[in-house]
N, C-alpha and C positions, 0 to 999 in steps of 0.2 A: 513594557505592553505583554511580553512575554510571562513575565511573573503575573499579571492581572489575569490573562487568560488561561493559566494553569490553576490560578487561586477560584476565578470566578468564570468557569468554561460558559461562553455564550456569546450572542451578536449584537447586544445594547452596548454601544460605546459609554453611553452615561452611567449605565449599571457597572459595566467592567471599572470605571474610573472610580466610581465612589463621592468624589468632590468636584466642583466646578472647575477648579484649577485643572485636576488630571484631566478632566474631558476634554478641555482646550490643549492640553498638553499632548493627550492621543490626537487629538484631530490634527494637529499641525504635523505630527509625524506622519501620519497617514498620507499626507497631501506633499508631503517634502519631496523634492525631485530626486534628492541623493538618497532616499529610501528606496529599495528595489527588491524586489523577488528575488533575483540572482544573489543580491549577497544575504539575504536571510537563509537562504536554501544552501550556500556557500558554508556559513557559519554554522548551520546544523551539520552537513555532511563532514566536516571535520571533527566534530564532538563523535559522529557516530565511527568514522575511522580509527578512533582509539579503541571504541568498545570492539570493534571487528577484527582487530589484528590477530593474526593467529588461529583464527577460524574459519570453518567451511561456511560461506554465507550465500545465502540466496537473494536476490534482489528482484523483489515484485513491482510491477508497474502497471498502471492503467489510468485512463481519464474518465472525468465524472462531469456532467453536465451541473450546473450550479443555475437553477431556476428562481430569477428574480423579479418575473412579473411580464405585462404585456403593453400596454399602450403607453403607461406612465415608464416603464423602464426603457422603452426604445425611445421616449422622449428624453429620457436623460443621458442618452448616448449608449446603452448596452445593447450589443449586437444579437442577431439571432442564435436561437441554439435548437437542437431537436427537428424535427421535419415540419416541414410549411414555414417557420420563421416566425409563427405567431409569439411563440413564448423568447422572452430576453433574459440574456444573463451572461455567465463567464464559463470557461472551460479550468479546469484544473487537471494536469498531468501529475501525478505523483509516485515517487519511486521509494519503497522502505526497504531498510535492510533487514533479514529476518534469519537467524541462527540456524542453520541446515539440520542441523542435530536435534534442537530442541524445539525449534518452532519459537523461541522468544524474539520478540522486536528489540532492534539493535538502535534503531534510529533511522533520521530520513536521509535519502541519499541525493533525492533531487527534487523540485517541485517548479512548475512552470503554470502561471495563471494569465488567461489571454482573452481579450476581448474580440469578438468577430467583426469584421467592418461591414460583412453585408455585399449585396450589389453582385454583380457578374464576376465571374472568374474565369481565368484560362483554361481550357480544356484539361481535364486530369492528366491524360496520355501527353498532353504538349508540354508538361511541366518537369523538372527535375525533382528529386525528394526534396532535395534541399530548398526547395519553393514550396512545400507543402507541409500541411500538420504531421504528416507522417514521420518527417525530420525527427520528432521528439522521440522516438522510439530509437532509432540510432544514436541520439544524444545521451541519452541514460544509459547505453552501454558502455559508450566513451567515459562517462564521468565516473561509472562506477569501477572501469579500469584503473583510473587515474587515482580516484577518492580511497578505493580498497586495495590499495596496491600491498599492502602488509597483511591481507587476509591471506590465509592457505588456499582458497580458492573461492571464485567468483562466479556464481552461474544466475542469468539474469532470465526471470521468467516473465512472460508476457501471453496474452489472447490472441485471438484471431487477426483483430486490428494491425497486429505488427509484423503478419505475414508478408515480409518484402524481402524481396532478392538482395537488395543492399544492405538489409539490417545483416544478414550471413556473411555478406562479402566484405564488408567494413566493420566487423566485431575485431577488438582488440585482441591479442593475442592471450592474456591472462584473462580474458572472459569467457565462458561456455553460455551458450543460448538453449533455451527451451520453448519451442514457440507452438501454440495450436494452430494445426496449418487449416488455412481458408481458401486458398487457390489450389485449384486442380490442374497444377503444374506439369509442363513436359518433362519428361525425365529420359535419362539416357540408358540404355538396359546393355548387358554384356557385349551386342553387337552394337558396336558404336554407331553404325549407320542408322540403326532403326532406333526410333522414337517411340515413347508410349506415353501414357497418362498417368499422374501420382496415386489417384484414388483407386482406380480401377485394378492397379498393379498391387496395391497393398490389399485390396479386397480379396484379390486371389489367392493371397499367400495362405499356406496352412496355418492353423490355430497352433502356438507353440506353447501354451501352458495358459493357467488362470491365477488370479490374485482374488482375494478378498479383502475389501476395503471399506471405511467409514466414509459416506457421503455426509457430509452437514448439512444442516437445515437451511431452508431461504426462503424466502416469500413463496409460499403457495406448495412447499415442499417439506416434509419432515424428514429428521434425520435418519439415515437408513445404512445397516451393513448390506452390501452386495459382492455379489460376482462379477470379476471383468475377465473376458477372453482375450489372450493377450497375441499379437503379432508385431514382428520387428525384423527389419532389413536394411542393410545399407544401401541407400539410394543416391543419385546424382542428378542433381537439378539442373536444367538448360536455363540459360540467361531469356529473361523475356525480350521480345522484339521491340516492346514500347515503353517509353517513360524511364529508361535507366540510363546510367551515365556511360560513356563510351569506354572506361579505362576498367570496369569490371570484368572478371574473369568469366569466360564462356561457361564454365559449369561450376559447381560447387557439390562437392560431397558431403553428405549428412546422414542421419541416422533417423528411420521412420519408426516409432513406436503407436500401434495402433491398440488402444483399448475401448472394448464394448462391453455393457451389462448384457447378461445372458438371460434375463428375465424382464418382463415389463411390469415398471413400479405402478403401484395404485394412483399415485400423484406425480403427474409429469411424464415426460419423454425420459426412455432410457439412455445410458451415459453412452456418448460416442465421443472419443477423445483420439486425433490424429495428432500425434505431437513430432515436431520436427525438433532434432536437436544436434548439435555439434559435438556431444560426447559419444563414445563407442559403445555400441550395445553387445554384446556377444553370447548373453545369458539371460534366463528369465529372473534372476536375481538383478541384474544390472539394467532391465527393464523396469521392475518393480521401484527401483529408485528412482528411476526418471520420472514414474508416474507419482510417488511421493513428493518429490521436488515440486513437481507442478501444481499438485494441490495446497500448496505453501500460497498459491497466488490468492486464496480466497483471504488472507490476511489483509488485501489492499480492499477488498470489499468491506470487510468489518471496519476498516479504517475509515472508507467513505460514510459509512453508517456512523460512526462516530463523530465525523465531522457535521453531519447532517442531523438527521432527527434521532439519533443515539446521544448525543451529548452538547454539542455548540450549536446546533440549530441556525448553521451559517446563513442559509437561504431566507431567515427573517430579518437579517440584518438591513436598515431601511438607510443605506449608503448611497445618496444620489450622485455622486461623484465616481465614475468608473474606474479612474487610478487609484482614490483611496479606497475603492471596495477591493480592488486587486491585491493593495499591500495587506490589508486587513485579511483575506483569505490565506495569505501566505503567511502572516503571523498566526493565525488560528491553526494552520496545516502544521506548523512546528509545534504549537503546543498540544494538540490533540496526540501525538508520539505518548506522550506521559500517561494519557489515560489508556491507550493501547498497551502500553507496556505493563500497567496494572491489572488489566483485565487479564491477559497473557499470563501472567505470573501468579494469579490467583491459586493454583494448585500446586505451586512450586515444582512445575514440569521445566521452567525454564533455566533454572540454576543462576540466574542474574543476581547481580549486588544491589543492596539499597542504592548505591552510589550512581547505578546507572539512569535514577531518573530524580533523586534526590540529592542535597547538598550533606556533606558529612554532620555538621552542625545540626541537621533535622533528627539524627538517630537517636539522641537522648530523649527529647521530644516524644517520638513514636514510641519509644519504649515506656517511657510515663504512662502516655495515653492506653497503651495497650494494656498497662497491668490495671487501668480504673475500668477498662471495659471487659475484662475477662469476668466470666462467672464461675458458678460451680461446678456445673457439666463440664465434660469433655470439648463438646460441641462449642462451649462459650469460651475456650481457651485458644490462645493462638498457638498453634501447632508448628510453626515455622522457626527457623532459627534468626536469632536477632542479626541484623546486619546482611540480611537477604531481601530482595524486593519482594518476594511471596510475603515476609512479615509484614511489610509497609504495606501491601495490598489487603492484609487482613483486617489491619485498623483503619485503612480508607474503607474499607467497604462497610465496616461496621459504623463507622462514625457516618456513611451515606445512608445508614437504615437496614443494612443486612443484618437479620437475627444469628444467621450461622446455621439455621436449619433448613430453609426452604429455597432450595434451587442454589443458582451461582451468581454472584453479583455481576452485574455488567456494567456498559459505558455510562449509563445515566446514574448509577449507583456511586460507582468511581467519581464521576463528576461533581456529585452533591458530597461526598465525602471528602474531596480536594478542598472545595470551597470551605466546610469546617476545619478542616485541618490547619489552613491557613489563618482562620481566626485564631485558633489555637495557639499557633505558632505567633502570632502577633501578640497575643495577650503574654506569652511566656516570655517575650524578648521587651516587652513594655517597662519603662522605668518611671515612675512617678515621684514629681519633685514637688517641694512645697504643698504637702498635703496636711 
């Protein structure tokens, strides 16, 4: 199924299968109780670990809601998502390994897919973290520490929902964290008997420098270059009074890096990030590094876009069995990594090898196709070295309809190109007999 999803990214099982026999085979696979999300994620993480060895790695994680319908989806057993509970579907939590230097996608570290049961729950403060959905943030850090043990360094980056005291307290020794602060927590000042609040304390710090960064485009926002005012300080968080395990330390020492845009953009609100990190920051350059690592979190947003409207259209899958759909989402999540790798590698900035996304036997086919696609002008020639992932990305993009002249190929172009490449690959390996 993984090969089919890479070859024909999409949500229609019948189209993925191609034949009635394979359709039955895929359906049985998805409904097989022995097939689990954990097994698929573990297999993908093992492959990622090989690519991550010796590198500085950032693990970006986030959760996305998969909207699958209303009354009909409810009748099929899908739980509530979003506000109000009218929309039904699944939740996907994914973690991707990214090269901290180049931004290239190395692979999947973990994926969790679940179906909420709905109904009344125990009040949040009365539950421990392991009894909440919040546990997923902690588990990714733990898995990253184990799976990426041979990496040079591992930094797990996440947004405001992961601002959990226990997340910092239970991090593995070989993992650093960067978390966008959400809670105006109590902090300990130089006078141990005096307690202050985090946000007012940081707001009162003097500006310690400015950075110029590029903010990527987003729905309702154009890409722009902007200037950020920087403040940073070592802080000591106090243990919350409610909802935490009794064995956690009373305080945790962290660093706060506060960056805020110095001007008001025409579209949207000015940037203001309060970043809590386990890394030490003693200079403007080190603060800049924390900001750059946090900005890699945008990769997970691009990944969810690829899985949804950008390529696989996963929310259009018409699968009535929630457990089968959970397995299908997990399989598509693993396959979507290939499309993301090609999109990231298209400018030859990631330095990745062709074998990070393709089989070694695919290289001569890609080289032959590249020679056929090249034209007379420089923009119609593949500028990347053979054996690089950028070389393959150029071929796949051209097969997907990109001319080399207008814009840059995105996930939809790469998806179409992969489908065409798989047809070519099949034709190249086909052996006709008795003709």
